[in-house]
RODREN-684179 format. One line per field, with one value per residue (C-alpha): residue number from 1; y, z, x. Coordinates in Angstrom, 1 decimal. Layout:
% residues N
seq: c(NUM,...)
v: c(Y,...)
w: c(Z,...)
u: c(X,...)
This chain:
% residues 114
seq: c(1,2,3,4,5,6,7,8,9,10,11,12,13,14,15,16,17,18,19,20,21,22,23,24,25,26,27,28,29,30,31,32,33,34,35,36,37,38,39,40,41,42,43,44,45,46,47,48,49,50,51,52,53,54,55,56,57,58,59,60,61,62,63,64,65,66,67,68,69,70,71,72,73,74,75,76,77,78,79,80,81,82,83,84,85,86,87,88,89,90,91,92,93,94,95,96,97,98,99,100,101,102,103,104,105,106,107,108,109,110,111,112,113,114)
v: c(-26.4,-26.0,-22.2,-22.6,-24.6,-22.1,-19.1,-21.0,-21.8,-18.2,-16.9,-19.4,-18.3,-14.8,-16.1,-16.9,-13.5,-11.7,-13.6,-11.5,-8.3,-9.8,-10.9,-7.8,-4.4,-2.4,-2.3,-0.9,2.1,1.4,2.5,-0.1,-2.9,-2.0,-1.4,-4.7,-6.6,-5.0,-5.6,-9.3,-9.6,-8.5,-11.0,-13.8,-12.8,-12.9,-16.2,-17.8,-16.6,-18.1,-21.4,-21.1,-22.4,-23.3,-19.9,-18.3,-20.4,-19.5,-15.8,-15.8,-16.5,-13.4,-11.4,-12.7,-11.6,-8.1,-7.8,-8.9,-6.3,-3.6,-4.5,-4.5,-1.1,0.3,-1.2,0.1,3.6,3.6,2.3,4.5,7.7,10.4,13.4,16.7,18.2,20.4,23.7,22.9,21.7,25.0,27.0,25.1,25.7,29.4,29.8,31.4,32.2,28.4,28.4,30.9,28.8,25.9,25.4,27.2,25.5,23.5,25.8,29.0,30.8,31.9,35.5,36.4,35.5,38.3)
w: c(24.4,22.8,22.7,20.4,17.9,18.1,17.5,14.6,12.9,13.2,11.7,8.9,8.1,7.3,4.7,1.9,2.4,1.6,-1.6,-3.8,-2.6,-3.5,-6.9,-7.7,-9.0,-6.0,-3.1,0.4,1.5,2.3,5.9,6.3,5.0,6.9,10.2,9.9,9.2,12.3,14.5,13.4,14.1,17.7,18.0,16.7,19.3,22.1,20.9,20.8,24.3,25.6,24.0,21.3,18.6,16.1,16.4,16.0,12.9,11.3,12.0,9.9,6.9,7.6,8.1,4.8,3.0,4.5,3.5,0.0,-0.2,1.1,-1.5,-4.2,-3.1,-3.3,-6.7,-7.9,-6.7,-8.5,-11.8,-11.8,-10.8,-11.7,-13.5,-12.4,-14.2,-17.2,-15.3,-12.6,-15.2,-17.0,-13.9,-12.8,-16.3,-15.9,-18.1,-15.8,-18.8,-19.2,-15.7,-16.8,-19.9,-17.8,-18.0,-21.4,-24.3,-26.4,-29.0,-27.1,-24.4,-21.3,-21.3,-18.5,-20.6,-23.2)
u: c(-2.3,-5.7,-5.1,-2.2,-4.3,-7.2,-4.9,-3.2,-6.5,-7.7,-4.5,-4.6,-8.1,-6.7,-4.3,-6.9,-8.5,-5.2,-4.5,-6.9,-5.1,-1.7,-2.9,-5.0,-4.0,-5.2,-2.8,-3.2,-1.2,2.4,1.9,-0.9,1.2,4.3,2.5,0.6,3.8,5.5,2.5,2.3,6.0,5.4,2.5,4.8,7.4,4.8,3.4,6.8,7.7,4.4,5.2,2.5,4.8,2.1,0.6,4.0,4.7,1.3,1.6,4.8,2.7,0.7,3.9,5.2,1.9,2.0,5.6,4.8,2.0,4.4,6.9,4.3,3.1,6.7,7.2,3.9,4.6,8.0,6.6,3.5,5.2,2.7,3.8,2.4,-0.6,0.3,-0.5,2.0,4.6,4.2,4.5,7.6,9.1,8.6,5.5,2.8,0.5,-0.1,-1.6,-4.2,-5.1,-6.2,-9.9,-10.2,-11.8,-9.4,-7.8,-8.9,-7.3,-9.2,-10.5,-8.1,-5.1,-5.7)
């Protein structure tokens, strides 16, 4: 079927556009990557049930790429766990005065902390 070839070519055209995102530092949100992988899986299922085997095969490359991006996002979030700003840390540790000192010049306390 010509439709199978057309769908496969269009899907293969997406693959090179995703490579810079996989290689680069900036990653899409986890929900974006995971949702795209799930949607593409549904598309692969539909294509396979219609006998569009070439299209179903090529969409698995896209599924793999979105899964790689989702995994990279998870690993990036774990390795770059942000610590809270100093004011929140001080408040959490029971030192409310440090919260008042935020925004003061270095070495000087804010007027309200006197």
